[in-house]
C-alpha positions in Angstrom: -62.6 -30.9 -56.5 -65.6 -28.5 -57.0 -66.2 -26.5 -59.9 -64.8 -23.5 -57.8 -61.8 -24.5 -56.9 -60.8 -25.5 -60.4 -61.9 -21.8 -61.6 -60.2 -20.2 -58.7 -56.8 -22.2 -59.4 -56.6 -21.4 -63.1 -57.7 -18.0 -63.0 -54.5 -18.0 -60.4 -52.6 -19.6 -62.4 -53.2 -17.4 -65.3 -53.0 -14.5 -63.6 -49.8 -15.6 -62.3 -48.8 -16.5 -66.2 -49.8 -12.8 -67.1 -48.2 -11.3 -64.3 -44.3 -13.2 -65.3 -45.2 -12.3 -68.8 -44.9 -8.7 -68.1 -42.4 -9.0 -65.7 -39.9 -10.6 -68.5 -41.2 -8.3 -71.0 -40.1 -5.3 -69.2 -36.6 -6.6 -68.1 -38.6 -6.5 -64.7 -38.1 -10.1 -63.4 -34.6 -10.2 -62.0 -32.5 -13.1 -61.4 -33.4 -15.3 -58.4 -34.1 -18.5 -56.9 -37.9 -18.4 -56.6 -39.4 -17.8 -60.2 -38.7 -17.8 -63.4 -36.9 -20.4 -65.6 -34.3 -21.6 -63.7 -32.0 -23.4 -65.9 -28.4 -23.2 -66.5 -27.7 -21.7 -69.4 -30.2 -19.3 -68.3 -28.8 -18.7 -64.9 -25.1 -18.4 -66.3 -25.1 -14.4 -66.3 -27.9 -12.0 -65.9 -28.1 -10.8 -69.7 -28.7 -14.4 -70.3 -31.5 -14.0 -67.6 -33.0 -11.1 -69.0 -32.5 -12.3 -72.6 -34.6 -15.7 -72.0 -37.5 -14.2 -70.2 -38.2 -11.3 -72.5 -38.4 -13.5 -75.1 -40.4 -16.3 -73.7 -42.9 -13.4 -72.5 -45.2 -13.6 -75.0 -45.9 -17.3 -75.0 -46.3 -16.8 -71.5 -49.0 -14.2 -72.1 -51.1 -16.4 -74.2 -50.9 -19.3 -71.7 -51.9 -17.6 -68.8 -54.5 -16.2 -70.7 -56.2 -18.8 -72.1 -55.9 -20.2 -68.5 -57.6 -17.6 -66.9 -60.4 -17.4 -69.8 -60.9 -21.1 -69.5 -61.2 -20.4 -65.2 -63.6 -17.4 -65.8 -65.7 -20.1 -67.5 -65.7 -22.6 -65.8 -66.7 -20.1 -62.9 -69.8 -18.9 -64.7 -70.6 -22.7 -66.3 -70.3 -24.5 -63.5 -68.0 -27.9 -63.5 -70.7 -30.2 -66.2 -69.3 -31.7 -69.1 -68.4 -28.7 -71.2 -66.8 -27.0 -67.9 -64.9 -30.1 -67.5 -63.8 -30.3 -70.8 -62.7 -26.2 -70.7 -60.9 -26.7 -67.0 -58.5 -29.5 -69.1 -58.1 -27.2 -72.2 -56.8 -24.7 -69.5 -54.4 -26.8 -68.1 -53.2 -28.2 -71.1 -52.8 -24.5 -72.3 -50.6 -23.7 -69.7 -48.5 -26.8 -69.7 -47.9 -26.3 -73.6 -47.3 -22.6 -73.2 -44.8 -23.0 -70.6 -43.1 -25.7 -72.7 -42.7 -23.8 -75.3 -41.4 -20.8 -73.4 -39.0 -22.8 -72.0 -37.8 -23.5 -75.6 -37.8 -20.3 -77.0 -35.7 -19.3 -74.0 -33.2 -21.5 -74.1 -32.8 -20.9 -78.3 -32.8 -17.3 -77.4 -29.9 -18.0 -75.1 -28.0 -20.6 -77.4 -28.4 -17.3 -80.5 -26.8 -14.6 -78.2 -23.5 -13.6 -79.5 -21.2 -14.3 -77.0 -22.3 -18.1 -77.1 
């Protein structure tokens, strides 16, 4: 893959995670079957959905910001050795942030008073 494709992919994924972060933090991400964390405990009720996404929002934002920044860096520097390392860091940031966000979301739903 070329540096341009990888950088645009990282920027797009990063921007999407930042957008999900904002929607989740504002409770504007309504329960749906397309985007968001769609696990059984989280989909159990509307309140579970909102609590989970609100608690995971910051982590999604951090991962998205790192991915977008890494994508911009690859766009500016190219896909040499340093660019490749930066691209890998961006991809790992998305995976780690998403995994941690899901764990935080599940814990927040588990800690809800009615559970």
